N, C-alpha and C positions, 0 to 999 in steps of 0.2 A: 217222361219221368220228371218229377219236380226235384229241384236241387236241394240237397240236405242243408238245413239251416244251421248256422254256427253261432255259438254263444261264448262269451268270455266270462269266466266266473272269478270274482275277487276271492282269492284264497289266502286267508290269514293263518291257517294252520289249526284253527279251532274246529269244534264240532259243527257249529251252524253252517259254516261255509262248505264243509265236507258234505253235509246232508243236502244243502241247496243245490250243489253241483250234481250230486247223485240223482236227485229227483228229475232234474232237467235232462241229464244224460239218459235216464231210463225211458224218456219219451222220444228217443231217436235223434236227439240233437247232438251235433258235434260240439263238444265242450273243450275249451282250452282254459288253463288257469293263468292268472296274473297276480303277482305279489309285489307290492311296492315297498322297497327297503328305505325306511326313514332313518335308521340308525338306532331308534328307540326300542325296537323289538328284538332283543338279543338274549332271550330267555335261555337258549341252549348253552350260551357262553357261561352264564351264571351256574348252571348245573355242572358244567365241566370243571370249574375251579373251586366250588364250595363243597365242603363235606356234606352239608345238609341236602345237597341236590344230587348226590352220587347215585341214588337209587332211581333217578329219572333219566330217560333216554337223552343221550348227547346227540341231538339231531336238529335239523331245520324242519319244524313241523309242517311248514307249507310244502316243502318238497316231499315230505312223507305222505301228506294228504294226496298230492298229485299221483304219487306212486300207487296208493290204494285205489284211486279212481282210474288209473291207467291213462292219464292225460298228460299233455305237455304243459309244463309250468314256465312262464316267462317272468323272470325276476328283474325288476326295473329299479335302478338306483335313483332315488329322488331326494337324496340328502340335501342338496343345495336348494332346490326348488321348495322343499318342505319347510325350510327355515322361516319363510314369510308367514306360513300358516301358524307356526309356533309363536312367532314374535307378535303378530298382529291379527288375531282371529276376529273376524267380523262379528261372530256370534258369541264371543267370549270364551272363557275357560269353564271347565267343569269344576268338580270339587277341588282339584289340584291345578296342574298346569296342562291339563288335557283339553285341547281345542276340538272336542269330538265332532261337533256338527260341521265345522269348517274342514276338518280332516276328511270326513265322509264325502262332502261335496268335492273336495280336491281329488280324492282317489277315484270317485265315479267319473269326474270330468276327464281324468287321465285315461281311465278305461274306455270312455266313449271315444276319445281321440284315437286310442289304439285300435278300436273297432273300425273306425273309418279308414285308418291307414292299412288295415289288414283284411278288409272285406268281411268283417263279422257283422251279424245282424242285431244282436242285443246283448245286454249285460245282466249277469246274475249275481246277487249278493245274498248273504245269509241273515239279513236283518229280520228281526221279529218285533212287531208292534208292542211297545210297552216294556221292552227288555232293558233298554238303556234310557236313563232319565233325560239325556240331552239330544242324542242323535236318532233315537228310535221311538219317538213319540208319533202318534198318528198325525199331529199337526206339523211335525218337522219333516216327516218322510216326503211329502210333496215338495218341500223346499229343496231337499237334496236332488230330486229328479229335475226340478226346474232350473236351479242355479248351476247344476253340473252340465246342463245342455243335453243330458240323456233323455229327458222327458219320459214318454211312455215306452221307451226301449229299455227301461230299467225294470227288471222282474225280481220280486222277492218271493220265491216259491214257498217259504215257510209261513208267510203271512198273507199270501195273495188273496185269499177269500175275504180278508178284512179290508182290502184296498180295491180301488177301481180297476177294472180289467186293463191290462197293458196291451200294446200293439201285438206282441207274440200270441197273446190269448185271443184277441179279436180276429186276427188273421188265421187262426187255427194252427199255428206252428206248435202251440202248446195247448194241451187239454186242461182247461181250468179246473175241471172236476177232479183231476189227479193232483192238484196243488193243495196246500194246507191253509188252515186259518188259525194258526197259533197266535197267542198274545200273552203278555205278562212275563214275569221273571222266572217262573217255574221251569226247570230244565227236564222234568220227568218225561214230557212228550218227545223231546229230542233224543233222550237216552233210549226210550222204547223204540223209536224209529231206527236208531243206530243198530240196536239189537236185531230188529227185523231185517235189516240189510246185511247182517252178518259182520258188522264192524265190532270187534271185541276190544279193540284198543283205539284210543283217541286222546287228544289233548284234554286237559281238565275242562269240563264243560262250563265252569263258572266264569270264564272270561279270557280276555285278551292278554297279550304279553307286553303291551305298551307301558313303558316305565313312567310315562308322564301321568298315568293314573295313580301312581304310588306317592303317598304323602311325603315320605322321607326323601325319595329321589327328587321330587319337585322342590322340596325345601333346599336341597343342595344345589339344584339348578338355579333357583332364585338367588341364592347366596353367590353363586358364580357370576351372575349378571351384575349383582350389586358391587362385587369386588372389582370387576373389570369396567364398570361404568357404562355398560351397554349390553343389549340383548344380543349376544353372539355366542357361538359354540362351534367346535369342530368335532369330528368323529372321535378323536382321542379323548376329548372332554366327556362325551357321552359315555364312553367305556369306563373312564376313571371314576365318574360319579357313582357308579354302582359297585365299585370295588373298594374294600377297606373301610376303616373307621376314619371319618373326616372330622377334624377339629380346627377351629379358627381361633388361635390365641390372640391375634391382633387383626385389625381390619385389612392390613396389606398382605397377609400371608396365611396360608392354612397348611396343615400337616395331614397326609394320608397315610394311615398306619395299617399294614396287613393284619388281618384277624386270624389267619391260618396259613399253612404252607402254600396252598394253591394260589392264594391271593399274593403272597410274597413272590412266588415265581412269576406271576403276571406282572407285578409292579417292576420286577427286574428289567423288563423290556423298555421301561421309561427312564432308566438311569442316565441316558444320554440327553434327556430333555429337562430333567429336574435335578436339583440337589437331592442326594439320598443319604439316609442315616441308618446305621445298623450297629448293634452292640458288638464290641470286640471281646470284652471280658466275661460276658454271660450270654447265653442264648436269648434271642429276642427277635422281634419282628423287623422287617425292612419297612422303611417309611420314606415318603417323598415330601419335599417342601415346595409348595406352589406359591410363588410371589417373589417380590424383590426384598431381600433380607440383608441385614448387617450381622456383625458378629454376635451382638446381644440376642438378636432374633434366633440365630443358629443355636446358641446355648440354651435358650428357652425351648426350642423345638427338640433338641437332643434330650433335655431333662424330661420332656413330655413323653418321648418315645421310650426312654429308659423305664418309665413307669409301667409300661406294658410288657416288659421282659422279665427274665428270671432274677435280674438284679434289683427289682423294685424295692426290696427292703434293705439294700446295702447303703452304706454311707456315700459310696462313690462308684460309678460305673464308667468304664472306658468305652467311648463310642467312636465310630469311624464316620467322618464327614467326607462325602465324595461329591465333586463338582461334575456337571455334565461333560466337561472336557476330559474327565478321568483322573484329575488330581485328587489326592486324598490326604487327610490328616487326622490324627487321633485327638479326641477331646474328652477330658474327664469331667463328669457332671454328677450332681446329686439328683437322683430321681425325684420327680414331683410327687407329693402325697396326693392321694385321691381327693382329700379335702381342699387341696389347692388348685383343683381343676374345675372351674365353674361350669355349671350345666350349660350356660349359653355358649361355651366353646364347641359343644357337640352339635353337629349339623344333622 
């Protein structure tokens, strides 16, 4: 008897990776999933704290996909290693700060190393020719296979018929005739295929959860790098950049203001790391101050925060200023008028 072949599938939590793994699994291949945690794909967290996301499942989509397929999912923390991909992408950024081609090469390389360590035979991804302008072009797909070291052990089941046969196909581990030849950005074929497999629920088909593809998020990350004088970040930075209203009144500090209760509750967890501001005399949002500030800066920040509370039209609002050490003091300020908040403050 021949030994069952084993494949590791890159599982992002999206529809394409779900379908790619299912196609291979249905050919009798033992499939395991792998998900690389960069820190930038935290979509479920947003849905949990924002009102506008409350109708969406509060789940890790990669784990959910693995559950639908009945496979084991290996979640690998690559936050520190991934920083060099974000800081110095060989092939540059996409429309924002997304190093898509370098990212794909990096993740396939990690998957290839994992295969070698665990005795797996090949790698499966949900890539589709022409779907992404940077990493999923017909001319860049060979670059991913080559520079990752995976070479012809990288199988893309959704677009296989548009690409040269891979080792699994040539060796007969996989029947090429049962693979697909999808191309382009239309998602209708994937949705139809999902329906044929009986998948009634799946993550939004139009794309990934990486915040680096988001223009506003990327702008805030670029601002963070500029303010700190270097391309650095920690996981807390990644999380805070996607929460609240970010305003930078002066180059050396910014204010993060909660937009709703869920964000305020989340920001409470950072009061031991940042100066925090909240209104005592009127209901209003919690805010954090990021930077080295003096008393005049604190007064300006407090006036700015007061603008977003119920006392915005009052002549004076009493605010509480709390240090990371827990010391607090009241401060009476006049809320800033909207006309006195320049557009360039908003990140």
